[in-house]
Every structure is written in structure tokens, then in C-alpha cells.
C-alpha positions, 0 to 999 in steps of 0.5 A: 490239452485244452477241450474246445466246444463248438455246436454241441461238438467237443474239438481235438487235435492230432497232428502227423509230422510232416518230414523233410527228406533232405533236411532229414527233420519234421517241418510241418505237422498236420492237423487232423480234427478229433471230434466227439458227440455226446461222448461218441467219436465223430469223423471229420466228415461226419462233424462237417456234414452235421452243419447243414448250411455253408455259413454253420461249416464256416463257423465249424471251420474258423472254431476247429482252427482255433482249436488247432492252433491253440493245441499246436501252441502247446507243443515242443520243437527244436526248429520252426514248423508249419502247421497245416491246417484243411480248410472248408473250400467255403471259408475261401469263395468269400473274401469276407470268410477269408479275412475271419479265418485269417483273424481267428488264427492270428487271434489264436497266437499263431503268425500266417507264415507258420501256417499251411491251409490245405484246400481238397484239390477235388472239391475246387471250383476255381472262380474269381472269388475262390482266387480272391480268397487265395490271394488275400491269404497269400498275400497276408503270409499264409502258404497254400497247399493244394490237397489230394492231388491226383484223385478222381478228376485232378486238373492241372489247370487249377494247380496254375490258377491258384499257384499254390506253395505246396500240392500234396500228392493222393495216397492213391498215386503213390500206390499205383507207382509202387505196383506199376512201373509206368506210374513210378515214372510218371510220379517223378514227372509230376513231381517235376512238374509241380516244380516248374509251377514253383510248388513243393511236393508233399507224398501222403500215405508213407506206409510201407518200406516201398513206399518210401524208396519210391517217395526217395526215387520221385524227388518229392519234398516232403513225406508223410505217413503211418510209417513216417509217424501215426497222427498223435497229441504228441507226435514221434519226435525226430530221432525216432522218425529219422532213424525210421528212415534212415535204413530205407535212405541207405539201400536206396543209396546202394541200389544208385550206386548199382545203377549207375555202374551197370548204367555206365558199363552198358552204355560203354558197350554201346559207345564203342560200336557206336563209334565203330559204327560211325567209323565204316560208315564215314569210310564208304561202307553201306549202311547196313553193314556198317551198323551191324557192330551196333545191331550186335549189342544187346540193348540197342533197338534200331539205328539210322540215319539222318540228313544235314536238316534232321531228314530220316535218310531210308529205313530204320534197321532194326534189331532182331534180339529186340522186337516185340510182340507188341510191335503191330499195335504201332504198325502206323508208326513203323515206317519213319523213312522221310520222317523229319527228326530237326526238333529232336535233341539228339539231332540238335547236340550232334548238328553243332558239334559234328564229331561229339558223340551225344547220349539223350536223356530217357524218352518214350520212343514214338515208334514201339512206346518204349523208354530209350535214349538215342546215340547220335554222332554227325559224320561226313559221308561223301562230303556231305553231313548226317546224324548217326543214331541209335536207340538203346533201351533206357537202363533199369535196374530190377528193384524189390517193389516192382 
């Protein structure tokens, strides 16, 4: 590998594969600086810290980018690859610096469309100069990634302002998701949010089998970490990486199949009881008696009745076996008599299709903050349209990583 020198530093490159779960192959590599001074290794932070002024840091940034590009060109790829380059925010904060970076990469022999420029999210101070620099690089054909999203004071507003092509989630976000079910759900929602913004998601820090499973479940696009492949001057080939990940993929498929079977059985029993309660109501049975079949189901939390405008009639009928000890904490929200649920999907779908049973997507119940789905159906009671509703605990399967 060719040696590069700058300001007394020897600049080397290691590359860590970034792998597409859908394509089952490496689609890019992140270039990681391996610097030496006086034959002693320096971390990237130490190397840049030695450059005391923004101008010197920018000069080092250009030299490092040039070294990485030329080292990357020496690698063999069977498919097109992106080169992910970490760049100092100072290199983007002025248009002339941004263009100097673009020219350095081009002159080193790489087209902009093959390069993803990574900027640390928590060091960004988004102002007009930075936005101008980023936009110049985008127009030149470079892709932009925000790195370490989720660490410190992460700000969605910064993501929206810069409109990155990719967002790399911080490894601590993954660590938290592996150990905490709520964070695991949040991780999936954050992935969907980034997709809505228009960015692909890279999950970093994949170091264990459980990390792989959580990443797969989250719906992220790309993964990176020691379990996938370690950084190296000659990174692992796809046949090695894919074999390593396939066993985790197979495990997830088996678990998802089990989850679907449990979900279908659980929901089908609730649907049967729901229809039985709806028929009783239409036949004139009082609500508290008609709801008995539903409330006897082990996963049903509560039943409630709405008028044709979505206003709740009377109180919730709560299941005794699904009362939670923390319910007192949410006492101010417990009485829903007269509450208006007309904006909820379970009301709108039911009222649009009377007699058709609807099941909502899982959501957080406002009454006790549990994850649930709501079954609903518009039925006629005493010649007036009503909507019968039942909250059911969202199906869960115990996994090996929680």
C-alpha cells in the first residue's frame, strides 16, 4: 500500500465493510485513518488535535481523503462500492473548502457518485454556510451521511435541514435496543422516520449475534461492525460475511413464522369473542353484559362504545386480569367518559364500513401506556350507528435478546 505523508504524519487506511441486508453483499466500505508519527501510532482524534487551526485541520482532511481514495482504488470489487469518508465539519463550512475537498477526491481518481461524505451529527452547527457547502457537494454528485445519530443531543431538525442521503445510527442506540424492548420499538420507528425523510439507515456497532437480530428486526438498510467484518487493509470478502450472517437471518425467519402463528391464533380468538359481543349488543343486551365474552379473553384490556361521531358513551369496561399495578400513575387519564376518539383510525375505518371488523396497527394506549391494537366495528343499536371497540395487548414473542 502506498505511503502518504503530511505534516510529519504517515497516513494509512483500513476499510470496514458496510453490508446490505437486502442485497446480501457489501455495498461500501468506511475508510478509517491509521496514522503514525515518529513510528508511533496515533488515533484519528490525536492526529487532528495536533492540527491547532481550522486551516491545518482542513489541510489534513484533504490529505487523508486523498490517501483513502488512492488506497480504495487498489481494492478489488465485484460490484460497485461506495467509499465512506469521514470529513471534518470545517471542510464543509465554507464553499471554497467544500470545493477543494471535491477537487481533491476527483483528482485522486474517484467519481463523486462513488463517495459518501460522513459528518458527525453532534458536532454540526447548522448555519447557512454549512448548508451551502453541503448543497455544493450534493450538486457535484457526492452523497452525504450524518454519522453517530442518536448520541448526545441528537437533533431531528439538523437532519431535516441537511437532507442527507444516509443516516448512521450511533452504536449506543443499538446497545440500548438490544437490552430494552421499548428502545427496540423506538429503533424501528426511527428507521421508518428516516425513510420518510428520504435517508437510508446504517446501523453501526454490530458486534454480537443479538445485534444482528435487532438490526434485522428494525428494518435498517445497511449494517456495519465487528460481527460483520473488522477493519482491515484488505477487508473480508462477501462469501465470508454472508455465511456469517445467514444463520442469524434463518433464526429470524423461524421466529417471525412463530410470531405470525401466535398472532393469528391470538387475534382470531379475540375476533370470535368480539363478534359474539357485537351480536349481543345489536340484540338489545346491555353493554356490560354483552362485553362479557370479550373481557373473558386473556389478552383483552378493555371494551368501550362510541357514538356515530366518535364520542365515548359511558366508561371503559376493564378486564380484571389485565389490570396493571402502575395504573394509579395514570389516574388522570383513566376516566374516558365523553372522550372524543373520532381522529383514531379504528373509528374512521369502522364508521366508513359498517359491519366490517377492523384491527388497528399497534400503538401506545393513552390510558395506561401499554402497546395495544384496537378491534372495532360499526353496528346499529336502537336504530343509531355506534362503534364497538376493544383494546387487545399487542402480540409479543419472547426472544433471545431481551
